[in-house]
One Martini backbone bead per residue (centre of mass of N, CA, C, O) as a GRO file, in nm:
protein
  196
    1MET     BB    1  -0.534   6.468  -1.022
    2PHE     BB    2  -0.302   6.291  -1.164
    3VAL     BB    3  -0.468   6.318  -1.445
    4ILE     BB    4  -0.599   6.597  -1.502
    5PHE     BB    5  -0.357   6.794  -1.480
    6PRO     BB    6  -0.165   6.674  -1.695
    7LEU     BB    7  -0.367   6.683  -1.925
    8TRP     BB    8  -0.402   6.986  -1.918
    9ALA     BB    9  -0.100   7.058  -1.950
   10TYR     BB   10  -0.066   6.920  -2.234
   11ILE     BB   11  -0.279   7.073  -2.383
   12THR     BB   12  -0.148   7.345  -2.333
   13GLY     BB   13   0.119   7.274  -2.473
   14LEU     BB   14   0.001   7.223  -2.753
   15TYR     BB   15  -0.114   7.505  -2.779
   16LEU     BB   16   0.156   7.647  -2.757
   17ILE     BB   17   0.278   7.521  -3.015
   18SER     BB   18   0.042   7.608  -3.217
   19SER     BB   19   0.046   7.905  -3.052
   20ILE     BB   20   0.280   8.148  -3.048
   21GLY     BB   21   0.103   8.357  -3.010
   22GLY     BB   22   0.092   8.624  -2.794
   23ASN     BB   23   0.147   8.697  -2.491
   24ALA     BB   24   0.392   8.648  -2.260
   25GLY     BB   25   0.220   8.568  -2.017
   26MET     BB   26   0.063   8.331  -2.148
   27LEU     BB   27   0.313   8.169  -2.232
   28LEU     BB   28   0.420   8.132  -1.945
   29LEU     BB   29   0.174   7.992  -1.825
   30ARG     BB   30   0.179   7.748  -2.017
   31ALA     BB   31   0.460   7.648  -1.948
   32VAL     BB   32   0.413   7.602  -1.648
   33MET     BB   33   0.179   7.399  -1.682
   34PHE     BB   34   0.340   7.193  -1.841
   35LEU     BB   35   0.559   7.143  -1.619
   36GLY     BB   36   0.354   7.075  -1.383
   37GLY     BB   37   0.277   6.791  -1.488
   38PHE     BB   38   0.542   6.648  -1.402
   39VAL     BB   39   0.501   6.666  -1.098
   40PHE     BB   40   0.245   6.493  -1.082
   41LEU     BB   41   0.368   6.242  -1.210
   42TYR     BB   42   0.587   6.200  -0.995
   43ILE     BB   43   0.400   6.171  -0.752
   44GLY     BB   44   0.234   5.936  -0.869
   45LEU     BB   45   0.474   5.739  -0.903
   46MET     BB   46   0.561   5.730  -0.604
   47SER     BB   47   0.291   5.629  -0.492
   48TYR     BB   48   0.286   5.370  -0.658
   49ARG     BB   49   0.555   5.246  -0.556
   50LYS     BB   50   0.472   5.234  -0.259
   51ALA     BB   51   0.218   5.056  -0.299
   52ALA     BB   52   0.366   4.819  -0.442
   53ALA     BB   53   0.558   4.749  -0.208
   54ALA     BB   54   0.336   4.688   0.000
   55ARG     BB   55   0.197   4.464  -0.167
   56LYS     BB   56   0.445   4.276  -0.191
   57GLU     BB   57   0.486   4.237   0.116
   58ARG     BB   58   0.207   4.116   0.169
   59GLN     BB   59   0.239   3.870  -0.021
   60ARG     BB   60   0.481   3.753   0.124
   61LEU     BB   61   0.341   3.711   0.407
   62LYS     BB   62   0.102   3.522   0.281
   63GLN     BB   63   0.291   3.259   0.260
   64PHE     BB   64   0.240   3.220   0.538
   65PRO     BB   65   0.098   3.085   0.791
   66PRO     BB   66  -0.183   3.128   0.962
   67VAL     BB   67  -0.303   3.308   1.248
   68LYS     BB   68  -0.532   3.314   1.477
   69GLY     BB   69  -0.740   3.598   1.561
   70THR     BB   70  -0.823   3.887   1.776
   71ILE     BB   71  -0.995   4.173   1.786
   72VAL     BB   72  -0.943   4.421   2.048
   73GLU     BB   73  -0.864   4.687   1.874
   74VAL     BB   74  -0.913   5.032   1.779
   75ARG     BB   75  -0.700   5.274   1.654
   76GLN     BB   76  -0.582   5.612   1.666
   77ASP     BB   77  -0.399   5.827   1.431
   78VAL     BB   78  -0.282   6.155   1.497
   79SER     BB   79  -0.169   6.392   1.255
   80VAL     BB   80   0.044   6.659   1.148
   81LYS     BB   81   0.057   6.806   0.826
   82ALA     BB   82   0.307   6.986   0.647
   83ASP     BB   83   0.373   7.188   0.402
   84ASP     BB   84   0.564   7.417   0.224
   85TYR     BB   85   0.337   7.650   0.329
   86SER     BB   86   0.242   7.586   0.634
   87VAL     BB   87   0.005   7.387   0.589
   88SER     BB   88  -0.211   7.231   0.802
   89GLN     BB   89  -0.307   6.876   0.849
   90LYS     BB   90  -0.523   6.645   0.951
   91VAL     BB   91  -0.435   6.300   1.018
   92ILE     BB   92  -0.640   6.005   0.998
   93ARG     BB   93  -0.569   5.685   1.144
   94TYR     BB   94  -0.620   5.328   1.135
   95TYR     BB   95  -0.587   5.044   1.369
   96MET     BB   96  -0.522   4.715   1.462
   97ILE     BB   97  -0.554   4.492   1.741
   98VAL     BB   98  -0.413   4.164   1.762
   99LYS     BB   99  -0.474   3.855   1.913
  100ILE     BB  100  -0.229   3.608   1.972
  101TYR     BB  101  -0.101   3.271   1.975
  102ASP     BB  102   0.157   3.095   2.035
  103PRO     BB  103   0.207   2.777   1.917
  104GLU     BB  104   0.425   2.690   2.138
  105THR     BB  105   0.356   2.869   2.419
  106MET     BB  106   0.063   3.019   2.438
  107MET     BB  107   0.125   3.315   2.419
  108PRO     BB  108   0.033   3.626   2.415
  109ARG     BB  109  -0.005   3.856   2.127
  110LEU     BB  110   0.046   4.170   1.978
  111VAL     BB  111  -0.086   4.304   1.667
  112LYS     BB  112  -0.024   4.530   1.411
  113SER     BB  113  -0.166   4.689   1.167
  114GLU     BB  114  -0.235   4.856   0.921
  115TYR     BB  115  -0.326   5.139   0.773
  116TYR     BB  116  -0.634   5.334   0.778
  117SER     BB  117  -0.878   5.577   0.668
  118GLU     BB  118  -1.096   5.420   0.802
  119PRO     BB  119  -1.333   5.350   1.048
  120LEU     BB  120  -1.315   5.031   1.163
  121HIS     BB  121  -1.528   5.023   1.405
  122ARG     BB  122  -1.768   5.067   1.176
  123LEU     BB  123  -1.693   4.800   0.972
  124LEU     BB  124  -1.689   4.565   1.151
  125GLY     BB  125  -1.834   4.220   1.178
  126ASP     BB  126  -1.577   4.092   1.328
  127THR     BB  127  -1.305   3.959   1.544
  128LYS     BB  128  -1.185   3.799   1.321
  129ALA     BB  129  -0.842   3.703   1.224
  130ASN     BB  130  -0.551   3.700   1.025
  131VAL     BB  131  -0.201   3.617   1.075
  132TYR     BB  132   0.087   3.710   0.893
  133GLN     BB  133   0.414   3.569   0.959
  134GLU     BB  134   0.714   3.551   1.038
  135PRO     BB  135   0.897   3.327   1.213
  136ASN     BB  136   1.030   3.570   1.392
  137GLY     BB  137   0.794   3.816   1.410
  138TRP     BB  138   0.862   4.097   1.282
  139LYS     BB  139   0.657   4.053   1.048
  140ALA     BB  140   0.313   4.163   0.975
  141THR     BB  141  -0.026   4.068   0.866
  142VAL     BB  142  -0.364   4.164   0.832
  143ASP     BB  143  -0.639   3.936   0.756
  144ASP     BB  144  -0.956   3.814   0.701
  145PHE     BB  145  -1.162   4.024   0.769
  146VAL     BB  146  -1.481   4.130   0.865
  147LEU     BB  147  -1.735   4.300   0.705
  148LYS     BB  148  -1.990   4.477   0.662
  149LYS     BB  149  -2.280   4.466   0.456
  150ASN     BB  150  -2.408   4.697   0.644
  151SER     BB  151  -2.433   5.010   0.798
  152ARG     BB  152  -2.685   4.916   1.001
  153GLU     BB  153  -2.517   4.753   1.150
  154PRO     BB  154  -2.393   4.677   1.433
  155ASP     BB  155  -2.154   4.725   1.637
  156ILE     BB  156  -1.887   4.580   1.762
  157LYS     BB  157  -1.743   4.426   2.036
  158LEU     BB  158  -1.464   4.513   2.211
  159GLU     BB  159  -1.244   4.490   2.456
  160ASN     BB  160  -1.132   4.780   2.356
  161MET     BB  161  -1.287   5.074   2.394
  162VAL     BB  162  -1.286   5.371   2.185
  163ILE     BB  163  -1.295   5.707   2.143
  164TYR     BB  164  -1.380   5.894   1.852
  165ASP     BB  165  -1.297   6.148   1.604
  166VAL     BB  166  -1.503   6.141   1.344
  167ALA     BB  167  -1.564   6.437   1.261
  168ALA     BB  168  -1.277   6.509   1.165
  169GLY     BB  169  -1.276   6.316   0.920
  170LYS     BB  170  -1.520   6.442   0.776
  171GLU     BB  171  -1.406   6.725   0.746
  172ASN     BB  172  -1.161   6.650   0.571
  173ARG     BB  173  -1.323   6.518   0.342
  174PHE     BB  174  -1.488   6.770   0.266
  175LEU     BB  175  -1.245   6.956   0.205
  176GLY     BB  176  -1.128   6.775  -0.015
  177ILE     BB  177  -1.368   6.784  -0.209
  178LEU     BB  178  -1.386   7.092  -0.233
  179GLY     BB  179  -1.101   7.131  -0.350
  180LYS     BB  180  -1.134   6.951  -0.603
  181ALA     BB  181  -1.373   7.105  -0.723
  182ALA     BB  182  -1.223   7.377  -0.752
  183ILE     BB  183  -1.004   7.273  -0.949
  184VAL     BB  184  -1.194   7.178  -1.174
  185VAL     BB  185  -1.322   7.454  -1.229
  186LEU     BB  186  -1.057   7.598  -1.295
  187ILE     BB  187  -0.978   7.425  -1.535
  188ILE     BB  188  -1.226   7.476  -1.708
  189TRP     BB  189  -1.198   7.780  -1.720
  190MET     BB  190  -0.912   7.784  -1.853
  191LEU     BB  191  -0.986   7.623  -2.107
  192VAL     BB  192  -1.193   7.824  -2.210
  193LYS     BB  193  -0.993   8.067  -2.228
  194PHE     BB  194  -0.784   7.931  -2.425
  195PHE     BB  195  -1.003   7.815  -2.666
  196LEU     BB  196  -1.208   8.094  -2.686
   0.00000   0.00000   0.00000
């Protein structure tokens, strides 16, 4: 959507420039759509910068030597996010808890992974993972875990098994796809109305 909507907005803006005629309402609508494209570009740019910063931090942590760990649990974080119009949406994220042993004291320690949007307990093919952490242990990243090659493979058994509300995640995904499809249909309809 961060590509389709700005593209449509700028095509509409070019059409606005090339055809100054028309009623004031249509001209205003075209101008609003043209300016709306900048909002989506700004949101897309901020999302990209946030993802790039997280990727850079992950690469920095991966320069430290890895510590072998065992995935003991996959947890679910459910939060409700409200937008500016007070429309709330359930956001489900998953993260792993990995048990490592301190190389010096051999004491066990639990490390939390980054958040993932997919239900990891259904995707993991093995309990082994590497933990890359700063020498002081403040920041860490979990990597090199094995995923299933095939979705029909049985789920692995973890030390702490938790029951997940997987259906809610599928419902959100379905509504998201339905919403995006509706927006694409609306954009195509408006383009046809503007240019024909």
